[in-house]
Residue, then its C-alpha position, 0 to 999 in steps of 0.5 A: m435909937r438903940y440897937i443891937g449890932s449897931k456899929v457907930s463905934t466901927k463905922e470910921i474904921i471900916y470906911d478908912l480901911v475901904s477907901q484905901y481900896v475902893p475910895s467911891g462907887t457902890f456900897c451894899d449893906p444886905f443886913g443894913g439894920i437902922a443904917t448906920m453903917s450905910s448912912y455914914f457911907k452915904s456921907k462919903n458920897f458912896e451910891v448905898h444899897t441896903s436891906d433889912i428884913l424888919t419893917f422898922a428897920h427898913y423904914f429907918q433906911i428909907s428915911k435916912l438915905k432915900y431922903d436927902d432932907i424932910p420930905k415936903f409933904k405937899k398933900l399932906f400939908r395942903h390936907l392939913g393947911i399948913n406950910t412948914s414942918s415946924d407947922f407940922l411938928e406943932y400940929i402933931n405933937n398937939l393931937n388930943p391924947q387917945e386910948g386904945w390897944f397901944a396904951l392898954s397893951y404896953a401902958t396899962e397892962r405893962t409899963f413900957f410907957s407912962i399913960d400920958n406918953a402911950q396915949k400920946i403915941e396912940a394918937i400919932r400912930y392913929k393919924i398917920k395911918e388915917w393919912s395913909d389909908s386915906d393916900i394922903i401920904i405916899e408910901d416912902e412918906k408914911a416910912f419917914l413919919l413911922a421911923s421918926l415916931i419909933n425914933s421918937v417914942d424910943k427916947v421915953a421907952n421905959t427899958a435898959g435897951t430893947y423891948y423883951a423887958y421893961l424896968k419896974g419903975l419908971d425911968r426918968k427917961a420915961s417920964r419925960p414928956f413925950k415929943y415927936s421929932f423928925i429924924q435927920p436924913i443922911n445928905g449924899n450926892k448919890k442915890a440909895f436904893c432900900h430893899q426888904l429883902e434877904a441877903s441873899e436875895l439882894l447880893k444876886t441881882n447886882s454886883y457891887d464895888v463894895i459888899y459889907l456884911d454884918p450878920p446877926y451871930n448868935e440866937r437873938n431873934y431881933s423880931r422879938y427883942y423889937h417887937l414894939p418898934e416893929v408893930l408901930a411900922k406894920q400898923t397892926e395891933p396883934e394879939v399880944s401875951g407874956k411880960a413883954g407883950i411879944p405878938k404871938t404870931d408872925h416872927l421873922n427869923s434869920d438863918f444866922n440865928n440858927r447854928t444848923k442854918s448859918l453856915q449854909s446861908f454865908e456859903q449861899i451869900i458867897d456864892n451870890s456875891d459879885f464885888k472888888l472888896l467885901l468885909f465880914q464883921y464877926t465875933d469869935n464867940g459867934l455861931l459860925k467859927k472862924d475857921e469855917i468862915i476863912n475856909i468857905l471864903e477860901s474855897k471861892g478861890d479867894k485870898v482872905n485878910d483878916f485882923y481884929i478892931d475895937s467895937l463897943g459891945y451890947s450891953t443894958k448895964p453901966q458898964a465896960r463894952n469894950d469888945k473886939h470884932h473880927i474883920y475878914m477882908v476879901k479884894r478881888 
C-alpha cells in the first residue's frame, strides 16, 4: 500500500546504523504507520513494540507483526466448511457483488473505484462484519482480514496515491478486477506488541533498547488523506461530504500536525523516553526546526549526533522523488 511517510527506502540504512550500537533487543516505533520499519526490525529478530492512532494502521501492524504466518482461522473455517487458506480466498473472491453504502459513496457518487470492484468490496466488508458481530472471528483475526482487504482495495483504487482525491477517468489500475489477497506476515523469532496509543503514552510505559521516532512533519492530516481505509477498518458508514467523500466527523489529529503543539509534544516524548539508542528521523522542511530539536535533546544531558540520509520523498507525479532526511541520534 502506498503510504505517506513509509520508510521503505531508508529501512536498511536505519537498521545498519542501529545494529552498530544495539545488535539485538527491543525496538519501539511509536509512530508505526503501516509497519514498514518495524517489520524490517522484526525480520532481524528484534522484539518490536509499535503504535499508531489510526485504526487501519494499527490493523496493518497486527497483521504484519503479531502474526508470523497466515492465521489459522479455525472457528471461521469450521463455520464455512473449508480447510485451507486457499479455500478461503476462493470463497471470499466468489462472493456475489453487493450494493450498499460503500459502493454508492465511492463508485456511484465518486469514482474512487469501478462499480464492479466497489460492489465486490462491499460484499466482502459486509461478510467480515457479519463474522465479527457473530464472534466467529477474534479481534486479531478481524484486524488481519480488514488489513488484507484494505491492502487489496488499494491495488484497484482510482487514485494517484492517497484518498484525498480520485482521478477523472478510470485509471488502468482501477480497471483491473478486484481480487482479495492476504497480507504476508513477517517472520521473526521474537514477539511483537502492537498498540493504538499516542506516542507519549506508549513510551512512558516501558524502557526500550532502541526508540525510533518518525512523526508527521507537516500539517497533512493522515485521517483525512486515508479516510477511506480508516472507514473500512472501523466498519462504519458515516455521513460523508465533498468531492473526496470525507466523513464529516471523527478526525484524529496528531499534535505533530500543528506548529504550536509539535514542539511541546516532542519535548514530552523525550521526557517520557528511556532508551539506549534514540533515532529521530525528520526533514529540515518540517514544522520543527533543527535548532529546536537539538536544544530539546541536549537539554536532557544527551550528546546529539546528526547527519543526513537519502530518502524517496512522497509524490503523486511521475518525477524524481529524491529527498534528504535528517537523522538525530542519541546514545545513552
